[in-house]
N, C-alpha and C positions, 0 to 999 in steps of 0.2 A: 381190783378185779375188773377186767374189760367186759362190759356188757355187749351182748350180740347186737348187731344191726341188720336190717333187712331192706330190700328195695321196696319202693312205694307200690302198694296195691290199690290205691284209690283210683276209681274210674269216674267218668262223667255221670254215671247212673246215681240216682239218689238212694242211698242205703235205707232199707226197711220201708220204703215208700210203697213198694209193690205189695199186692195182696196175692195170696194169703200170707199171714205172719209165718216166717221161716226160721226154724232153729237149725243152725249149722253145727255139725260135729265133724271137724276136719282133723283126721289123725289116722295112724295105724289103728285098725279096728280090733280091739281086744279088751279083755276085762280090766287089765291094769290101767287103761286109759279111760275107764268108766263107761264103756259103750252100753252095758246093761242098765246102768243107772239112767243113761239118756233115754233108753227105750222105756224104762218104767215111768219116767216123767211124761212120756208121750201118752201112755195109758191114762195117767192122772189128768192130763190137760185136754184130751180130745173132746170131752163133753163141754168144758168151759169155753174152748176155742174150736168150734167145729171145722173151721177152715184151715187149721194149723197144719204146717208141713214140717217134717223133720228130714233133713238131708244129711245122710251119713256118707262122707267122702273119704276114701282111703281103701287100701287093701287089707284083707283079713290076715292077722298074724297066725291064726290057728283055724284049720278047716273044721275042727270039732266045735269051736266057738261060733263059726259062721253058721253051722247047722243048728246050733242051739238058738242063735238069734232068729233064724228063719222060723223055727218052731214057735218061739215067743211071739213073733209078729203074727203068725197064723192063729195061735191060741187066744190072742188078745185083740183080734180084728183090727190090726194096724196097717193092713195093706194099702188103705187109702190115705194114710198119714205119713208113712215112712218110705223114703226113697234112698236107694244106695247107688252111688255113681261109680264106684271103683276109684282107683287112684286118679288124681287130677294134678295138673300143673299149668303154667302159663296163663293164657287168656281164659281157659276154663275155670281156673282157680279165681282169677279176678272177678269173673261173673258171679261165682258163688258168693264171694264177699259182697258184691254190689247188690245182691238180692237178699242177703241175710238180715234178719231182724236182730238176732243175737247169736253169738258164737259160744258154744258150750264145751268145756273141757274138764270134766270131773275126775281127773287122774288121781291115782293113788301114789304115783311117783313121777317126778319131773326134774329136769335140770333148769334150763332157761329156754323155754319152748319158743321156737321161732314162729309157730303158727299163731300164737297170741300177739306177737309183734306185728305179724302180717294183718291180723284182724284189726288192731288198733290203727294201723296205717290207713285202713279203709274206713275208719270211723265206725266200726262195728263194736257195740258194747259186748263185754265178755262176762260169762259166769263160769268160774273155775274154782278149783280147790286150793286151799292154803298148803301147798306142798312145794318143795324146791324153791326156785327163785320167782315163782309166780307173784308172791306179794310184793316183789320189787318192781313188777310191771303194772299190776292192777291194784290201785288203792280201793278197798272195799267201800262201795257207795259213790265212787267217782267215775272211773273208767268202766266200771261194772260191779259185780258182786263176787265175794269169796265165800265159800262154804267148806265144811269139813268133808273129807273123803267118806263116801258111803252114806251121807245124809241126803237121801232122796227127797224127803219131805221139804227140807229147806231149798234144795236145788230146784224143785218144782215151783216153790213159791217165788223164788228169785226170777226164774224164767218168766213166770206169769206176770210178775211186776214189770219187767222190761217190755213184754209184749203189750200189756194192757195200759201203759202210760206213755203216750207219744212224746209228751214234753220231757219226761225223765229220759227216755231213749235218745232224744235229740241232744240233750245236755251231756249225757254219757258219751255219745258219739263225738261231740265237740271236744270234750276233755280227753278222750282217747286219742284223737288226732293230734291235739296239742302235745300230749305226752310223747307220742311217736316223734314228732318234729323236734322236740327238745332233746330226747335221750336215745332214740333208737334208729336213726336214719343210717343208711349205708355210708354216706359221706362222713358222719361223725365217727362211725366205727373204724373206717380206714384211717382217718386222721389220728385217732387215739392209738391205733395199732402202729402207725408210724412213729408216734412218740415213744412207744415201748421199744421199737426197733432201734431208735436213736439212743435210748438209755442203755440198752444191752450192748450195742456195737461200738458206742463211743463216737459214731459219726457226727459231724457237725450238724447243727440245726439247719444250716443253709442247704446241706445235702438232702435233707428231708423236704424242705420247702421247694426244692427244684424238681422233685418227683411229681408226676401227674397223678397223685393218689385219688383226688376227687373225680377225675375223669373216668377212672376205672372202678369206682366204688361199687356200683351195682353189679358189675361182673364178678368182683371179688366176693360179694355177699350172696351171689346166686347159688 
């Protein structure tokens, strides 16, 4: 199976160095992606980390769930902790990764999510669920932590662990970046896609080598 590859989202900014600690949830916002588990973790952590920020970036899948989330935020006094940006891309997305302390994706169902590849390219530790191909991207305890879907208690504990331990966070960020450079760059994806094209079409290897795959890698993966 050919793993996805993504363009590099690393910037010159130092990830997680800015205050306050920032939990990034970058996804289509809906229950299947775990947005309400993310909000519940905010309720549980706001007293332990009074300066914590939660950034929910993406469009809402359901107007009804958007209204439910706004009610939850109001009922639990989260207005000073939770920020919704709407859909993001380009430089705005890069800046979110640059200021994120941890990226959280507690989905109930996934394939091979590009957003996690984007996060690890930016050296951001990830807390996500053991669903789909996520365990093929994040090794539990190395590039981040894996939890079971719906387990808000463990999700909250793992977020707190990353936020509260700068040395652990730095090491996870380093390992995340190494994993990206080894397995998930746009260039690697295009080269391996070319190998598949070669095997299917029967074209000579030289025909592939003569194509400027690497030069167009990020455009293909965009």
